[in-house]
C-alpha positions, 0 to 999 in steps of 0.5 A: 047472358040469357036469351031474352037479355040478348034479344033486348040488347039487340033491340036497344042496339038498333036504336043506338047511333050509328045505325049503319056502317061508317067510314073512318075517322069517326068523332064521338060527340055527346049525342053518341055517348050513353050513360047508365048506372052500374050495379054498384051505382044502383046499390050506392043510390039505394044507400043514399036514399036510405041515408037521406030518409033516415036523416030527414026522419031523425032531423039529423042535419050532418047526416043529411049534409053527408048524403047530399055531398055523396049524391053530388059526388055521384052526379059529378062521376056521371058527368066525368064518365060522359066526358071521358068519351066525348071528344074522342076520335077513332082515326084508323083500324087495320089488321094483318090477314091470318088463316081461318081459325087463328085470332085476328089482331085488330089494331085500332088507333084513337086520339083526343081532339081536346088533348085531354088524357083518357084512361080506363077505356075498354073496347069490345067486339062480340066476346073479344075485349081489350083496353085502350089508354090515350097517354101516348100512342092511343093504340089498342089490339083487339083479338077477333076470332075467325072461323071462315075464309074470306071477308070478315065484316066487323060488327059494332065496336063498343068503347066504354069506361066506368071511371072515375068511381065505377058508379056509372058506365058510359059507352059509345058505338063505332061501326066501321065499314072496313072489312078484314081479310081472312086467309083459308086454313092450310091443310095440316100434314099435307103432301109435298109440293107437286112435281109439275114444273114450268119450262124456265130454261137452264140459267139467266144472266145475273151480275151477282151470279156464281158462274162466269158465263163469258167475257165482254168489252167494258161498258161505262158503269160496269163495277170495277170488281167485274173487270178481268184484269189478266185477260184485259192485259193480254188483249190490251183492252178492258174486259168484264166478266159476265156471270150467270145464275141457274134458275130454280124450277118453278112449281105449278099449283094447279086447281084442276090437278086436285079434281079428286078432292072436295072443293074446300079441301082443294083450297086448303091443299093449295094454301098449304103448298103456297106456304111450303113453297115460300118456306123452301124458297121456290118460285111458284105459279097458282092457277085457279078456274076463271082467273088469270094465272098468278106468277110465277113469283115468290115473296110476301107480296106474291104469297098475299096475292095467292092466298087472297085469291084462294080466300075470295073463291066462292064458298062450297055452298055457293060454288058451282 
């Protein structure tokens, strides 16, 4: 598309509904649906005009009747294309965060208020496109390109169809106010985890541990498998084994320790270490400037909290 077409398209979008962000769910009514002929539809209209003029010129009633029937079919296709969108409802959208540079899969859920089936619907967000059918679940996955970490503000999403005959295209816009999170891209071929660890002690008591720590008197609710039968028989009282589980070292991921690196490089290095600590099943703590320390912890929730904090740090051009 040429530059002048893009400028014209953007000006037309400024007049289309909605003109601001909107919260979901959103119902698409007839005031939000726009219909125009496709290139094939324009060719078909010219063909019908030629047929009609020829039939009138030669006073050919069958040809004139055929032209009128085809024109009525074309008008019916315009109305049908409009009805394909009118009555739709966009219920929700969501996306799992991904690292910058990877496609973010936007999951969009839709339904039909009137219960009619819709087929042949397409979604478009910028250059990304996907198909949507309201036969079963009414869900579509729209891959969105990501370039920078942080919040990804959605542009207008176009829902369109050219059914049933491809003579006209009907479309509508939705502009969700929801922003999607993009994690920072981790450093490739980064160094191993730092050797700085926190003082966590040697071990902790754990009923599912590996080593027996001591014996104690039985308490109501203790599992039967933990009862030490032989010592209990010797002492004539029920004794229970208390186990211990060695604690693994907790790694400290400190922003200040990466002072020699550039600002964005620090973020990528810390993101790499977060993923590496998760792969190695290590507990870790993330320390960022001006924020309370995150952790120590481990698991999907802790990983998300750390990567979210890294993603929402000010960008290099706005960082002090």
